[in-house]
Structures are given as structure tokens and as C-alpha cells.
VOLO-683498 format. One record per residue (C-alpha): residue in one letter; x, y, z; residue number from 1; chain. Coordinates in nm, 2 decimals. Layout:
N
+------+--------+--------+--------+-----+-----+
! type !     c1 !     c2 !     c3 ! seq ! mol !
+------+--------+--------+--------+-----+-----+
!    A !      X !      Y !      Z ! NUM !   A !
...
+------+--------+--------+--------+-----+-----+
***
This chain:
74
+------+--------+--------+--------+-----+-----+
! type !     c1 !     c2 !     c3 ! seq ! mol !
+------+--------+--------+--------+-----+-----+
!    X !   1.08 !  -1.24 !   0.38 !   1 !   A !
!    X !   1.07 !  -1.32 !   0.01 !   2 !   A !
!    X !   1.23 !  -1.13 !  -0.28 !   3 !   A !
!    X !   0.98 !  -1.15 !  -0.57 !   4 !   A !
!    X !   1.07 !  -1.06 !  -0.93 !   5 !   A !
!    X !   0.79 !  -1.02 !  -1.17 !   6 !   A !
!    X !   0.85 !  -1.01 !  -1.55 !   7 !   A !
!    X !   0.75 !  -0.67 !  -1.69 !   8 !   A !
!    X !   0.49 !  -0.81 !  -1.93 !   9 !   A !
!    X !   0.29 !  -0.96 !  -1.64 !  10 !   A !
!    X !   0.29 !  -0.66 !  -1.40 !  11 !   A !
!    X !  -0.04 !  -0.52 !  -1.52 !  12 !   A !
!    X !  -0.22 !  -0.86 !  -1.52 !  13 !   A !
!    X !  -0.16 !  -0.94 !  -1.15 !  14 !   A !
!    X !  -0.35 !  -0.83 !  -0.83 !  15 !   A !
!    X !  -0.16 !  -0.64 !  -0.56 !  16 !   A !
!    X !  -0.46 !  -0.56 !  -0.33 !  17 !   A !
!    X !  -0.33 !  -0.78 !  -0.04 !  18 !   A !
!    X !   0.01 !  -0.61 !  -0.02 !  19 !   A !
!    X !   0.06 !  -0.32 !   0.23 !  20 !   A !
!    X !   0.18 !  -0.08 !  -0.04 !  21 !   A !
!    X !   0.01 !  -0.25 !  -0.34 !  22 !   A !
!    X !   0.20 !  -0.23 !  -0.67 !  23 !   A !
!    X !   0.42 !   0.04 !  -0.52 !  24 !   A !
!    X !   0.59 !  -0.23 !  -0.31 !  25 !   A !
!    X !   0.78 !  -0.32 !  -0.63 !  26 !   A !
!    X !   1.05 !  -0.12 !  -0.81 !  27 !   A !
!    X !   1.17 !  -0.15 !  -1.17 !  28 !   A !
!    X !   1.51 !  -0.32 !  -1.23 !  29 !   A !
!    X !   1.59 !  -0.38 !  -1.59 !  30 !   A !
!    X !   1.32 !  -0.60 !  -1.74 !  31 !   A !
!    X !   1.16 !  -0.70 !  -1.40 !  32 !   A !
!    X !   0.97 !  -0.55 !  -1.10 !  33 !   A !
!    X !   1.13 !  -0.65 !  -0.77 !  34 !   A !
!    X !   0.98 !  -0.63 !  -0.43 !  35 !   A !
!    X !   1.03 !  -0.77 !  -0.08 !  36 !   A !
!    X !   0.72 !  -0.94 !   0.07 !  37 !   A !
!    X !   0.66 !  -1.08 !   0.42 !  38 !   A !
!    X !   0.57 !  -1.44 !   0.45 !  39 !   A !
!    X !   0.20 !  -1.35 !   0.49 !  40 !   A !
!    X !   0.21 !  -1.11 !   0.20 !  41 !   A !
!    X !   0.38 !  -1.37 !  -0.02 !  42 !   A !
!    X !   0.11 !  -1.63 !   0.06 !  43 !   A !
!    X !  -0.17 !  -1.38 !   0.00 !  44 !   A !
!    X !  -0.01 !  -1.26 !  -0.33 !  45 !   A !
!    X !   0.02 !  -1.63 !  -0.45 !  46 !   A !
!    X !  -0.34 !  -1.71 !  -0.35 !  47 !   A !
!    X !  -0.49 !  -1.39 !  -0.50 !  48 !   A !
!    X !  -0.31 !  -1.44 !  -0.83 !  49 !   A !
!    X !  -0.36 !  -1.82 !  -0.85 !  50 !   A !
!    X !   0.02 !  -1.87 !  -0.87 !  51 !   A !
!    X !   0.22 !  -2.18 !  -0.80 !  52 !   A !
!    X !   0.59 !  -2.23 !  -0.73 !  53 !   A !
!    X !   0.83 !  -2.45 !  -0.92 !  54 !   A !
!    X !   1.18 !  -2.45 !  -0.79 !  55 !   A !
!    X !   1.24 !  -2.07 !  -0.77 !  56 !   A !
!    X !   0.98 !  -1.98 !  -1.04 !  57 !   A !
!    X !   0.63 !  -1.83 !  -1.01 !  58 !   A !
!    X !   0.39 !  -1.98 !  -1.25 !  59 !   A !
!    X !   0.03 !  -1.92 !  -1.34 !  60 !   A !
!    X !  -0.17 !  -2.23 !  -1.22 !  61 !   A !
!    X !  -0.39 !  -2.26 !  -1.53 !  62 !   A !
!    X !  -0.13 !  -2.22 !  -1.81 !  63 !   A !
!    X !   0.20 !  -2.29 !  -1.64 !  64 !   A !
!    X !   0.34 !  -1.96 !  -1.78 !  65 !   A !
!    X !   0.64 !  -1.83 !  -1.58 !  66 !   A !
!    X !   0.55 !  -1.48 !  -1.45 !  67 !   A !
!    X !   0.87 !  -1.43 !  -1.24 !  68 !   A !
!    X !   1.10 !  -1.57 !  -0.97 !  69 !   A !
!    X !   1.12 !  -1.57 !  -0.59 !  70 !   A !
!    X !   1.39 !  -1.61 !  -0.34 !  71 !   A !
!    X !   1.36 !  -1.67 !   0.04 !  72 !   A !
!    X !   1.55 !  -1.40 !   0.23 !  73 !   A !
!    X !   1.66 !  -1.44 !   0.60 !  74 !   A !
+------+--------+--------+--------+-----+-----+
***
């Protein structure tokens, strides 16, 4: 499982089609959207949105902009 945090300004520019509950899988916490994704959902979400990881950051592949963070959960 992964905890994924998406910065508020990017939530409407990402795709959530591959997630079981879509965008509803995320809840609002202060200035971020937070959701728990299975390993398969995380991989699909990354691929669908052309995201890469750097340390614990999620970045857009083309521009390198940080769209959020992720943490591996046990």
C-alpha cells in the first residue's frame, strides 16, 4: 500500500480512471488530497499520469514539477 498526497493545484489535471474509486479515493487534508493506493493502483496511477518518483516526491516526467508525495505503507 502507498499513501499518496497530491497538491491541491494538481488534483484536476491528473487522471484517476485506473483507481477503484476514482478521485473519490482521495480526501482533502489542509492543502493536499490524500489517498491509500494498492501497489497495482499506484503503478497504474503513475503510468497513466506520466509521473516519476524522486525520493518521496511525485514529479511530472516532462517538466519535473512536484505534484505531491508518496509513502510506502506496510
